[in-house]
C-alpha positions as CSV (number, residue, x, y, z in Angstrom):
1,M,35.7,-19.3,-4.1
2,S,36.6,-23.2,-3.7
3,E,34.0,-25.7,-4.9
4,D,33.2,-26.7,-1.2
5,E,32.5,-23.2,-0.5
6,S,30.4,-23.0,-3.4
7,N,28.3,-26.0,-2.5
8,D,28.0,-24.9,1.1
9,E,26.6,-21.6,0.1
10,A,24.1,-23.4,-2.4
11,S,23.1,-25.6,0.2
12,E,22.5,-22.8,2.5
13,Q,20.4,-21.1,-0.1
14,M,18.3,-24.2,-0.7
15,Q,17.3,-24.1,3.0
16,Q,16.4,-20.6,3.1
17,G,13.1,-18.8,2.2
18,G,9.7,-20.6,1.4
19,I,6.6,-21.1,4.0
20,K,8.8,-21.6,7.0
21,T,9.5,-18.0,6.9
22,M,6.1,-16.8,6.8
23,P,5.4,-17.3,10.8
24,F,8.1,-14.7,11.5
25,I,7.2,-12.2,8.8
26,L,3.4,-12.4,9.1
27,A,3.8,-12.2,12.8
28,N,5.8,-9.2,12.7
29,D,3.3,-7.9,10.2
30,F,0.3,-8.5,12.4
31,C,1.6,-6.9,15.3
32,D,2.9,-3.9,13.4
33,R,-0.5,-3.5,11.7
34,F,-2.2,-4.0,15.2
35,A,0.0,-1.3,16.7
36,T,-0.5,1.1,13.8
37,I,-4.3,0.5,13.3
38,G,-4.9,0.4,17.1
39,F,-3.4,4.1,17.4
40,N,-4.6,5.6,13.9
41,A,-8.4,4.1,13.8
42,N,-9.3,6.4,17.2
43,L,-6.7,9.4,16.5
44,I,-9.4,11.7,15.5
45,T,-11.0,11.1,18.8
46,Y,-7.7,11.6,20.5
47,L,-7.2,14.9,18.8
48,T,-10.8,16.1,19.5
49,A,-11.7,14.9,22.7
50,E,-8.3,14.9,24.6
51,L,-6.3,17.8,22.9
52,H,-9.6,19.8,22.1
53,L,-8.8,20.6,18.6
54,P,-11.6,21.8,16.2
55,L,-12.9,19.1,13.9
56,V,-11.6,20.5,10.7
57,E,-8.2,21.2,12.0
58,A,-8.1,17.7,13.7
59,S,-9.3,16.1,10.2
60,N,-6.4,17.9,8.3
61,T,-3.8,17.0,11.2
62,L,-5.0,13.3,10.6
63,T,-4.9,13.4,6.9
64,N,-1.5,15.5,6.8
65,F,-0.3,12.8,9.1
66,H,-1.2,9.9,7.0
67,G,0.3,11.8,4.1
68,A,3.7,12.0,5.6
69,S,3.5,8.3,7.0
70,N,2.8,7.2,3.2
71,L,5.4,9.6,1.7
72,T,8.3,8.3,3.7
73,P,8.3,4.8,2.1
74,I,9.3,6.1,-1.3
75,I,12.7,7.1,0.4
76,G,12.7,3.8,2.5
77,G,12.1,1.9,-0.9
78,L,14.8,3.7,-2.8
79,I,17.2,3.0,0.4
80,A,16.5,-0.8,0.3
81,D,16.9,-1.1,-3.3
82,S,20.0,0.9,-3.3
83,F,22.0,0.3,-0.3
84,T,20.6,-1.7,2.7
85,G,18.6,-4.3,1.3
86,R,15.0,-5.1,2.5
87,F,15.6,-7.0,5.7
88,W,17.9,-4.1,7.4
89,T,15.5,-1.4,6.1
90,I,12.6,-3.2,7.8
91,A,14.4,-3.7,11.0
92,A,15.6,0.1,11.0
93,G,12.0,1.1,10.4
94,S,10.6,-0.9,13.1
95,V,12.9,0.6,15.8
96,A,12.1,4.2,14.8
97,Y,8.4,3.3,14.9
98,Q,8.8,1.7,18.3
99,L,10.3,5.1,19.6
100,G,7.5,7.3,18.3
101,M,4.9,4.8,19.9
102,V,6.9,5.3,23.3
103,G,6.7,9.1,22.9
104,L,2.9,8.8,22.2
105,T,2.3,6.5,25.2
106,V,4.4,8.6,27.6
107,S,2.5,11.9,26.3
108,A,-0.8,10.1,27.1
109,L,0.3,9.2,30.5
110,L,1.8,12.4,31.6
111,P,-0.7,15.2,32.8
112,A,1.9,18.0,31.8
113,L,1.9,16.6,28.2
114,H,-2.0,17.0,27.5
115,P,-4.7,19.5,28.5
116,P,-6.9,18.8,31.5
117,P,-10.1,16.6,30.8
118,C,-13.1,18.3,29.7
119,R,-16.6,17.1,28.0
120,R,-17.4,19.0,25.0
121,G,-21.2,20.0,24.4
122,V,-21.7,20.7,28.3
123,A,-23.1,24.0,28.9
124,G,-20.8,26.6,30.3
125,Q,-17.8,24.4,30.1
126,V,-14.9,25.8,28.0
127,C,-12.2,23.1,27.0
128,Q,-8.5,24.1,27.1
129,R,-7.2,23.4,23.9
130,A,-3.5,21.7,23.9
131,T,-0.7,24.1,24.3
132,P,2.1,24.5,21.5
133,W,4.5,22.4,23.6
134,Q,2.1,19.8,23.9
135,L,1.3,19.7,20.4
136,H,5.1,19.6,19.5
137,V,5.6,16.5,21.6
138,L,2.6,15.0,19.7
139,Y,4.3,15.8,16.4
140,V,7.5,14.7,17.0
141,S,6.2,11.4,18.0
142,L,4.1,11.2,14.9
143,L,7.2,12.2,12.9
144,C,9.1,9.0,14.3
145,T,6.2,6.8,13.6
146,S,6.2,8.5,10.1
147,V,9.9,7.6,9.5
148,G,9.5,4.0,10.8
149,T,6.7,3.4,8.4
150,G,9.2,4.6,5.7
151,G,11.4,1.5,6.4
152,T,8.5,-1.2,7.0
153,R,5.9,-0.5,4.4
154,P,7.8,-0.5,1.1
155,C,9.8,-3.7,2.2
156,F,7.2,-6.1,3.8
157,M,5.2,-7.2,1.1
158,A,8.5,-7.5,-1.5
159,F,10.3,-9.1,1.3
160,G,7.7,-11.9,1.7
161,A,7.3,-12.5,-1.8
162,D,10.8,-12.9,-2.5
163,Q,10.7,-15.9,0.0
164,F,8.8,-17.8,-2.6
165,E,10.0,-16.4,-5.8
166,L,13.7,-16.4,-5.1
167,A,13.6,-19.7,-3.1
168,K,11.6,-21.4,-5.9
169,R,14.4,-20.5,-8.4
170,W,17.3,-21.6,-6.1
171,Q,15.4,-24.9,-5.7
172,H,15.1,-25.4,-9.4
173,G,11.2,-24.7,-9.4
174,E,10.6,-27.7,-7.1
175,A,8.6,-25.8,-4.4
176,D,5.0,-27.0,-4.1
177,A,2.3,-25.2,-6.0
178,P,0.4,-23.3,-3.4
179,R,-3.3,-22.8,-3.0
180,W,-3.4,-19.0,-1.5
181,S,-1.9,-16.0,-3.2
182,F,0.7,-14.8,-1.0
183,F,-0.7,-11.1,-1.3
184,N,-4.3,-12.4,-0.5
185,L,-2.6,-13.9,2.6
186,Y,-0.9,-10.8,3.5
187,F,-4.1,-8.7,3.2
188,F,-5.9,-11.0,5.2
189,G,-3.3,-10.8,8.0
190,V,-3.5,-7.0,7.6
191,E,-7.4,-7.2,8.0
192,L,-7.4,-9.6,10.9
193,A,-4.9,-7.1,12.8
194,K,-7.2,-4.4,12.0
195,L,-10.1,-6.3,13.2
196,V,-8.5,-6.8,16.6
197,A,-7.2,-3.5,16.8
198,V,-10.5,-1.7,16.2
199,T,-12.4,-3.8,18.8
200,A,-9.8,-4.5,21.7
201,V,-7.6,-1.1,21.5
202,V,-10.5,1.2,20.7
203,Y,-12.6,-0.2,23.5
204,I,-9.6,0.2,26.0
205,Q,-9.1,3.9,24.7
206,D,-12.7,4.8,25.2
207,N,-13.4,2.9,28.2
208,V,-10.1,2.4,30.4
209,G,-7.8,5.4,29.2
210,W,-5.4,6.4,26.6
211,G,-2.3,5.4,28.6
212,W,-3.3,1.8,28.2
213,G,-4.8,2.3,24.8
214,L,-1.4,3.6,23.5
215,G,0.5,1.3,25.7
216,V,-1.2,-1.9,24.3
217,P,-0.1,-1.2,20.8
218,T,3.5,0.0,21.8
219,I,4.0,-3.4,23.4
220,A,2.7,-5.1,20.4
221,M,5.2,-3.2,18.2
222,L,8.2,-4.5,20.4
223,A,7.0,-8.0,19.8
224,A,6.7,-7.2,16.2
225,V,10.6,-6.2,16.1
226,T,11.4,-9.4,18.1
227,A,9.5,-11.8,15.8
228,F,11.0,-10.4,12.8
229,V,14.5,-10.5,14.0
230,A,14.2,-13.8,15.2
231,G,13.7,-15.4,11.6
232,Y,17.0,-13.6,10.3
233,P,18.6,-17.1,9.5
234,L,15.9,-18.4,7.7
235,Y,15.3,-15.6,5.2
236,V,16.2,-15.2,1.4
237,K,18.0,-11.9,1.4
238,M,18.3,-10.2,-2.0
239,A,21.4,-8.0,-2.1
240,P,20.7,-4.3,-3.3
241,G,21.4,-3.7,-6.8
242,G,22.6,-0.3,-6.6
243,S,20.6,3.1,-7.0
244,P,17.6,2.7,-9.4
245,L,16.9,6.3,-9.6
246,T,20.7,6.6,-10.9
247,R,19.9,3.9,-13.5
248,L,16.8,5.8,-14.7
249,A,18.6,9.0,-14.9
250,Q,21.5,7.6,-16.9
251,V,18.8,6.1,-19.3
252,A,17.2,9.6,-19.8
253,V,20.3,11.3,-19.9
254,A,21.8,9.2,-22.7
255,A,18.6,9.1,-24.6
256,F,18.4,13.0,-24.6
257,R,22.1,13.3,-25.8
258,K,21.2,10.9,-28.6
259,R,17.8,12.6,-29.5
260,K,18.7,13.4,-33.0
261,L,19.6,9.7,-33.9
262,A,17.3,7.4,-35.5
263,V,16.3,4.2,-33.6
264,P,17.1,1.1,-35.8
265,A,14.3,-1.0,-36.8
266,D,15.9,-4.2,-35.7
267,P,15.7,-4.1,-31.8
268,S,18.7,-6.7,-31.9
269,L,21.0,-4.0,-33.0
270,L,20.5,-2.3,-29.5
271,Y,23.0,-2.7,-27.0
272,D,22.8,-5.6,-24.5
273,D,24.9,-7.1,-21.9
274,K,24.0,-10.1,-19.7
275,K,27.0,-9.7,-17.4
276,L,26.4,-6.0,-16.8
277,D,22.7,-6.7,-16.0
278,A,23.2,-9.7,-13.7
279,G,23.1,-7.7,-10.6
280,V,19.8,-6.1,-11.4
281,S,18.1,-9.3,-13.1
282,T,18.6,-12.3,-11.1
283,T,15.1,-13.5,-11.8
284,G,15.2,-12.4,-15.4
285,R,15.9,-9.7,-17.9
286,L,13.5,-7.3,-19.5
287,L,13.0,-7.8,-23.3
288,H,12.4,-4.8,-25.8
289,T,9.2,-3.4,-26.0
290,N,7.7,-1.0,-29.0
291,Q,6.5,1.6,-26.7
292,L,8.2,4.8,-25.6
293,T,10.7,4.1,-28.3
294,F,12.4,7.6,-27.6
295,F,14.2,6.1,-24.8
296,D,15.5,3.3,-26.9
297,R,18.2,5.9,-28.2
298,A,20.0,5.2,-24.9
299,A,20.9,1.7,-26.2
300,V,22.3,2.9,-29.4
301,V,26.1,2.6,-29.8
302,T,28.0,5.5,-30.9
303,D,31.5,6.3,-30.9
304,G,32.9,7.2,-27.5
305,D,30.2,5.2,-25.7
306,V,32.3,2.3,-24.7
307,E,35.8,2.6,-22.9
308,R,39.1,0.9,-24.1
309,G,38.3,-2.3,-21.8
310,G,34.9,-2.8,-23.3
311,V,33.1,-1.2,-20.2
312,P,30.0,1.1,-21.4
313,R,29.9,4.7,-20.2
314,P,26.7,4.5,-18.3
315,W,25.8,8.2,-18.8
316,R,26.0,7.7,-22.6
317,L,25.1,4.0,-23.2
318,S,22.5,1.8,-21.3
319,T,21.6,-2.0,-22.1
320,V,18.0,-2.8,-23.3
321,H,17.2,-4.0,-19.9
322,R,17.9,-0.9,-18.2
323,V,15.9,1.0,-21.0
324,E,13.0,-1.4,-20.1
325,E,13.1,-0.6,-16.6
326,L,12.4,3.0,-17.1
327,K,9.8,2.3,-19.6
328,S,8.1,-0.1,-17.1
329,I,8.1,2.6,-14.6
330,I,6.4,5.3,-17.0
331,R,3.8,2.7,-18.2
332,M,2.6,2.0,-14.4
333,L,2.4,5.7,-13.6
334,P,-0.9,6.7,-15.2
335,I,-2.4,3.3,-13.3
336,W,-0.8,4.4,-10.4
337,G,-2.4,7.8,-10.6
338,A,-5.9,6.6,-10.4
339,G,-5.5,5.2,-6.9
340,I,-4.8,8.9,-5.7
341,L,-8.5,9.9,-5.9
342,L,-9.4,6.4,-4.4
343,V,-7.6,7.4,-1.2
344,T,-9.1,10.8,-1.3
345,S,-12.5,9.2,-1.4
346,A,-11.9,7.2,1.6
347,S,-10.0,9.5,3.7
348,H,-13.1,10.5,5.5
349,N,-13.7,7.2,7.1
350,N,-11.2,8.0,9.8
351,S,-12.5,11.3,10.4
352,F,-16.0,12.6,9.5
353,A,-17.4,9.2,9.6
354,I,-16.2,8.5,13.0
355,Q,-17.6,11.8,14.2
356,Q,-21.0,10.8,12.6
357,A,-21.2,7.6,14.5
358,R,-20.4,9.6,17.6
359,T,-23.7,11.4,17.3
360,M,-26.0,8.3,16.9
361,D,-27.4,5.7,18.9
362,R,-24.5,3.3,19.5
363,R,-26.2,0.9,22.0
364,V,-25.6,-2.8,21.0
365,T,-27.4,-3.8,24.4
366,A,-28.9,-2.0,27.2
367,S,-25.5,-1.9,29.0
368,L,-22.8,-2.0,25.9
369,E,-22.2,0.6,23.5
370,I,-19.9,0.1,20.3
371,P,-17.0,2.8,20.2
372,P,-17.2,5.1,17.1
373,A,-14.0,3.9,15.6
374,S,-15.1,0.3,16.0
375,M,-17.4,0.7,13.2
376,L,-14.5,0.0,11.0
377,I,-15.3,-3.7,12.2
378,F,-17.6,-4.0,9.5
379,S,-15.1,-2.9,6.9
380,N,-12.4,-5.4,8.1
381,V,-15.1,-8.3,8.5
382,A,-16.2,-7.6,4.8
383,M,-12.8,-7.5,3.6
384,L,-11.7,-10.8,5.1
385,S,-14.9,-12.4,4.0
386,T,-14.4,-11.3,0.4
387,L,-10.8,-12.3,0.2
388,A,-11.4,-15.8,1.5
389,L,-14.6,-16.0,-0.8
390,Y,-12.5,-14.6,-4.0
391,D,-9.6,-17.0,-3.4
392,R,-11.7,-20.1,-2.9
393,V,-14.7,-19.8,-4.7
394,L,-14.4,-16.9,-7.5
395,V,-10.7,-17.7,-8.7
396,P,-11.5,-21.2,-9.6
397,Q,-14.7,-20.4,-11.5
398,L,-13.2,-17.4,-13.0
399,R,-10.0,-19.5,-14.1
400,R,-12.1,-21.9,-16.0
401,L,-13.8,-19.0,-18.1
402,T,-10.8,-17.0,-18.7
403,G,-7.7,-19.4,-18.5
404,L,-5.9,-16.9,-16.3
405,P,-4.0,-18.5,-13.4
406,A,-5.6,-15.6,-11.2
407,G,-9.0,-15.8,-12.6
408,I,-8.7,-12.1,-13.7
409,T,-5.9,-9.7,-14.5
410,H,-4.6,-7.3,-11.6
411,L,-6.2,-4.4,-13.6
412,Q,-9.5,-5.8,-14.0
413,R,-9.5,-6.6,-10.3
414,T,-8.6,-3.2,-9.2
415,G,-11.2,-1.7,-11.6
416,I,-13.9,-3.7,-10.0
417,G,-12.8,-2.4,-6.7
418,L,-13.0,1.2,-7.8
419,A,-16.5,0.7,-9.0
420,I,-17.6,-0.8,-5.7
421,S,-16.0,2.0,-3.7
422,T,-18.1,4.5,-5.8
423,V,-21.2,2.6,-4.5
424,S,-19.9,3.0,-0.6
425,N,-19.9,6.9,-0.8
426,A,-23.2,6.9,-2.6
427,V,-24.5,5.0,0.3
428,A,-22.7,6.9,2.9
429,A,-24.3,10.1,1.4
430,V,-27.9,8.7,1.8
431,V,-27.4,7.7,5.3
432,E,-26.2,11.0,6.4
433,G,-29.0,12.5,4.9
434,R,-31.3,10.3,6.7
435,R,-29.2,11.1,10.1
436,K,-29.7,14.9,9.6
437,H,-33.5,14.6,8.7
438,A,-33.7,12.5,12.1
439,A,-31.9,15.1,14.1
440,A,-34.2,17.9,12.6
441,R,-37.3,15.8,13.4
442,H,-36.5,15.7,16.9
443,G,-35.1,19.4,17.3
444,L,-31.6,18.6,17.7
445,L,-30.1,20.7,15.0
446,D,-28.6,23.0,17.5
447,S,-27.5,20.2,19.9
448,P,-24.5,18.6,18.7
449,G,-23.8,16.9,21.8
450,A,-27.1,15.2,21.9
451,T,-27.6,11.5,20.6
452,V,-29.6,11.5,17.3
453,P,-32.3,8.8,17.7
454,M,-31.0,6.8,14.9
455,S,-29.1,3.4,15.2
456,V,-25.4,3.7,14.2
457,F,-25.7,0.5,12.7
458,W,-27.4,2.3,9.6
459,M,-23.6,3.0,8.9
460,A,-22.6,-0.6,8.4
461,P,-23.5,-1.0,4.7
462,Q,-21.1,1.7,3.8
463,Y,-18.2,0.1,5.8
464,A,-19.1,-3.3,4.7
465,I,-19.1,-2.3,1.0
466,H,-15.9,-0.1,1.4
467,G,-14.3,-3.4,2.8
468,A,-15.2,-5.5,-0.2
469,A,-14.0,-2.9,-2.5
470,D,-10.6,-3.0,-0.5
471,S,-10.4,-6.7,-1.2
472,F,-10.5,-5.8,-5.0
473,M,-8.5,-2.7,-5.0
474,D,-5.7,-2.9,-2.5
475,V,-4.6,-6.4,-3.7
476,G,-5.1,-5.7,-7.1
477,R,-2.8,-2.7,-7.1
478,M,-0.2,-4.4,-4.9
479,E,-0.1,-7.4,-7.1
480,F,0.2,-5.0,-10.4
481,L,3.0,-3.0,-8.8
482,Y,5.1,-6.0,-7.6
483,D,4.4,-8.0,-10.8
484,Q,5.2,-5.1,-13.4
485,A,8.0,-3.3,-11.5
486,P,11.6,-4.1,-12.6
487,E,13.2,-6.8,-10.3
488,G,15.7,-4.4,-9.0
489,M,13.1,-1.8,-8.0
490,R,10.3,-3.8,-6.3
491,S,10.8,-2.1,-3.0
492,T,10.5,1.2,-4.8
493,A,7.4,0.1,-6.6
494,A,5.9,-1.1,-3.5
495,A,6.6,2.5,-1.9
496,L,4.6,3.6,-5.1
497,Y,1.6,2.0,-3.3
498,W,2.1,4.2,-0.2
499,L,2.8,7.0,-2.1
500,T,-0.6,6.8,-3.7
501,M,-1.8,7.0,0.0
502,S,0.3,10.2,0.7
503,A,-0.9,11.8,-2.2
504,G,-4.6,10.9,-1.7
505,S,-4.3,11.9,1.9
506,Y,-2.9,15.4,1.0
507,M,-5.6,15.7,-1.8
508,G,-8.2,14.9,1.0
509,T,-6.7,17.8,3.1
510,L,-7.0,19.9,0.1
511,L,-10.3,19.1,-0.7
512,V,-11.7,19.3,2.7
513,T,-9.9,23.0,3.0
514,V,-11.3,23.9,-0.3
515,V,-14.7,22.9,0.7
516,H,-14.6,24.5,4.0
517,E,-13.6,27.7,2.5
518,R,-16.1,27.8,-0.3
519,T,-19.1,27.0,1.8
520,K,-18.4,29.2,4.8
521,G,-21.3,31.1,6.5
522,E,-24.9,29.8,6.2
523,G,-25.2,26.5,4.7
524,E,-21.7,25.6,5.7
525,W,-20.8,22.0,4.4
526,L,-18.3,21.0,7.0
527,Q,-18.6,22.2,10.6
528,D,-18.3,21.0,14.2
529,N,-21.9,20.8,14.4
530,L,-22.8,18.1,11.8
531,N,-26.5,18.5,12.5
532,R,-26.2,21.9,10.9
533,G,-23.6,20.9,8.1
534,R,-24.1,19.3,4.9
535,L,-21.8,16.6,5.0
536,D,-24.2,14.6,2.5
537,C,-23.4,17.0,0.0
538,Y,-19.7,16.5,0.4
539,Y,-20.2,12.8,-0.1
540,W,-22.0,13.3,-3.3
541,L,-19.1,15.5,-4.5
542,V,-16.7,12.6,-3.8
543,V,-18.9,10.3,-5.5
544,T,-18.7,12.6,-8.7
545,L,-15.2,12.5,-8.5
546,Q,-14.8,8.7,-8.2
547,V,-17.1,8.3,-11.3
548,I,-14.7,10.4,-13.4
549,N,-11.8,8.3,-11.7
550,V,-13.3,5.1,-12.8
551,V,-13.6,6.2,-16.6
552,Y,-9.9,7.5,-16.5
553,F,-8.8,4.0,-15.2
554,V,-10.6,2.2,-17.5
555,I,-9.0,4.0,-20.6
556,C,-5.5,3.8,-18.8
557,A,-6.0,0.0,-18.4
558,K,-7.1,-0.4,-22.2
559,L,-3.9,1.1,-23.1
560,Y,-1.5,-0.6,-21.0
561,T,1.1,-3.0,-22.2
562,Y,2.4,-5.7,-20.0
563,K,6.1,-6.1,-19.6
564,K,8.3,-8.8,-21.4
565,L,10.5,-10.9,-19.3
566,E,13.5,-13.5,-20.1
567,T,14.0,-15.7,-17.2
568,V,17.4,-18.0,-16.7
569,D,17.1,-21.1,-14.7
570,Q,20.2,-22.8,-13.5
571,V,20.4,-26.5,-13.2
572,S,22.8,-28.7,-11.6
573,A,24.0,-30.1,-15.0
574,G,24.7,-26.8,-16.6
575,E,22.6,-23.6,-17.4
576,R,19.7,-23.5,-19.7
577,D,18.4,-20.1,-20.9
578,Q,14.6,-19.8,-21.3
579,T,12.9,-16.8,-22.5
580,V,9.4,-16.0,-21.4
581,D,7.5,-13.3,-23.2
582,Q,4.8,-11.9,-20.9
583,E,2.0,-10.7,-23.0
584,S,-1.8,-10.7,-22.6
585,S,-2.2,-12.8,-25.9
586,G,0.2,-15.7,-24.9
587,E,3.8,-17.0,-23.8
588,R,6.6,-17.8,-26.1
589,V,9.2,-20.0,-24.8
590,E,12.8,-20.3,-26.2
591,K,14.9,-23.0,-25.4
592,G,18.2,-23.2,-27.3
593,N,17.4,-23.1,-31.2
594,D,14.1,-24.5,-30.6
595,V,10.9,-22.2,-30.4
596,E,7.6,-23.1,-29.4
597,D,4.5,-21.0,-29.3
598,V,2.7,-21.8,-26.1
599,E,-1.0,-20.4,-25.7
600,L,-0.8,-19.4,-22.0
601,Q,-1.8,-16.3,-20.3
602,P,1.1,-14.1,-18.5
603,L,2.9,-15.8,-15.9
604,L,2.1,-13.5,-12.9
605,L,4.9,-13.5,-10.5
606,S,2.8,-12.6,-7.6
607,D,0.6,-15.7,-7.7
608,V,2.3,-17.4,-5.0
609,T,0.0,-19.4,-2.8
610,L,0.6,-21.5,0.4
611,A,-0.5,-25.2,0.8
């Protein structure tokens, strides 16, 4: 490549990324989430009121769908990191999701694709259940949306953060220091989209019809795809670095082959190759850590590990960076696992809680009722308020106390959210007990279609507390995964966030099924007639599991070791190596032969904020 071509490429890179890409990325994500939540928030109503499925079957269908939608991102993340890159994975996923939304809208519009209308609870009226053919149309459409989320969810946040982190490196660190964390901004936009969806779209679905109720999100999804593609020339697009699973497998195989070898006491004797790692460490190489030393054997050089040309045989020898990639993922897994039960504990918010709200007095005024699914408004508003309060008020105060750039660590933020979420379900159990008592007092135990004379706004606190918990948990978990994942595996790491959602949804299905089977007969906890059920007991069971989960998380967080990262900054006059040792105790900076100990807290890659 000529010098002029190199200068042109460098100039083009200098003009890419940064805040100017945010309108395209955030507009895309806003429309995407508006479409997703606009459909998902009221899906339990569509399944029970329009397709006439029993409550438990509808609830399990819903959690299974959420499980599939959150399982496909792990595949999409691997494809993005290995082959296509994040931009094209997001684009392909958006198109697949669009097809699914079109299918759902058509099924709601055409009478042949859904059963005739019917009102449950009316004496003598039998509702016709959806036929297998009608359910197949539904499932195929849901499958398309699940495939679509596999392309968008693991890449959106990583792609957005790339626009700041990589652009800042290309501009030699001259980007303006921001005031809002990118991840805070991202989740703020998500919650704003949810707020609009659970008000406007749910109202249309309940009062206008499901044709328009699904058509509006479908149009929004089309706008999302258009907005994202329009910003193509402005984006920083990181090239895929090869299959991360292959690299992890190579390390594991090489370590197993050398399992009888002794690991050298001096880590500098382990194999290292900056040139080989350049494609998967553009923002810095991982340095050796003293945990999981079994895998260090993969970096011990033995006879036959290197070919004649000096090229290592990857299934026999790995660099320290690649060994540390595997270690990083393994260290993250226990923390990641704590999120599974968290999702399980919240899975009822889109099923049982909405059915509870449907039985209560939902009048706002004499002529206006709040749709049951719109109770999620309180969760959205609470999360939006907490995110703003956290970023503008709490972080500056906490920063002065702790010295941490983000005020508290990602793990501390997640732990606080876990504890608050437990309180949310305890409140839900108390409110449900009060609702059942009101139904019994007014003789409505055997009238599931009647309105219990208790205001639905008694449920507002549990939703609000859950929203506040999400502002800590969701942002903290995503920041942790992005910050601690190896650079070449960030889409895959983001997919772990959604894999948590998948596993938690399936665990929710399992929990509901087990409880339903074990409590059948007199005193059944989960049944179509909530007035005769014991939903409050189910909530107390969830609270108990959450308390155990909080204890488990605290233990894992105490034992966690942060990764060590070496960064390389390129300047116009030449190249300068700079090593940053990211540990909770401080930061070590190496420049040439000079070593300086700096008492700083870890550099948090996710603390990128907007002016």
